[in-house]
C-alpha positions as CSV (number, residue, x, y, z in Angstrom):
1,X,-6.9,9.0,5.5
2,X,-3.9,9.7,7.7
3,X,-0.8,7.8,6.5
4,X,2.3,8.0,8.6
5,X,5.7,7.7,7.1
6,X,6.5,5.0,9.7
7,X,3.6,2.9,8.5
8,X,4.7,3.3,4.9
9,X,8.3,2.4,5.7
10,X,7.2,-0.7,7.6
11,X,4.8,-1.8,4.8
12,X,7.6,-1.1,2.2
13,X,9.9,-3.4,4.2
14,X,7.2,-6.1,4.2
15,X,6.6,-5.8,0.5
16,X,10.3,-5.8,-0.2
17,X,10.8,-9.0,1.8
18,X,7.8,-10.6,0.1
19,X,9.3,-9.7,-3.3
20,X,12.7,-11.2,-2.3
21,X,11.0,-14.5,-1.2
22,X,8.9,-14.5,-4.3
23,X,12.0,-13.9,-6.5
24,X,13.7,-16.9,-4.9
25,X,10.7,-19.1,-5.5
26,X,10.4,-17.9,-9.1
27,X,14.1,-18.7,-9.7
28,X,13.5,-22.2,-8.4
29,X,10.4,-22.7,-10.6
30,X,12.2,-21.3,-13.6
31,X,14.8,-24.1,-13.1
32,X,12.0,-26.7,-12.8
33,X,10.4,-25.4,-16.0
34,X,13.7,-25.5,-17.8
35,X,14.8,-28.9,-16.7
36,X,11.5,-30.8,-16.2
37,X,9.0,-28.8,-18.1
38,X,6.9,-28.4,-14.9
39,X,4.6,-25.4,-15.0
40,X,4.2,-23.1,-12.0
41,X,1.6,-24.0,-9.5
42,X,-1.7,-22.1,-9.2
43,X,-0.7,-21.1,-5.7
44,X,2.5,-19.4,-7.0
45,X,0.5,-17.6,-9.7
46,X,-1.9,-16.4,-6.9
47,X,1.1,-15.3,-4.8
48,X,2.4,-13.2,-7.8
49,X,-1.0,-11.6,-8.1
50,X,-1.2,-10.9,-4.3
51,X,2.3,-9.4,-4.4
52,X,1.2,-7.1,-7.2
53,X,-1.9,-6.0,-5.3
54,X,0.2,-5.3,-2.2
55,X,2.6,-3.2,-4.1
56,X,-0.1,-1.3,-6.0
57,X,-1.8,-0.6,-2.7
58,X,1.4,0.6,-1.0
59,X,2.2,2.8,-4.0
60,X,-1.3,4.4,-3.9
61,X,-1.0,5.0,-0.2
62,X,2.4,6.6,-0.7
63,X,1.0,8.9,-3.3
64,X,-1.8,10.0,-1.0
65,X,0.7,10.5,1.8
66,X,2.9,12.6,-0.4
67,X,-0.1,14.7,-1.5
68,X,-0.8,15.6,2.1
69,X,2.8,16.7,2.9
């Protein structure tokens, strides 16, 4: 598998942006939990899991790319 540094940097940027947006949503949900006792939606929990998978995939591809340097 040929992994370019440019591809990794672009994907890193996307994952970073996704985490920033997720962090904002989590902050809002934390406030809702604190004030109204509303639990996070299933879609938010799925988004957390997807973000983790995306990060794990990026990390694995970065390790592969580093091994080929």
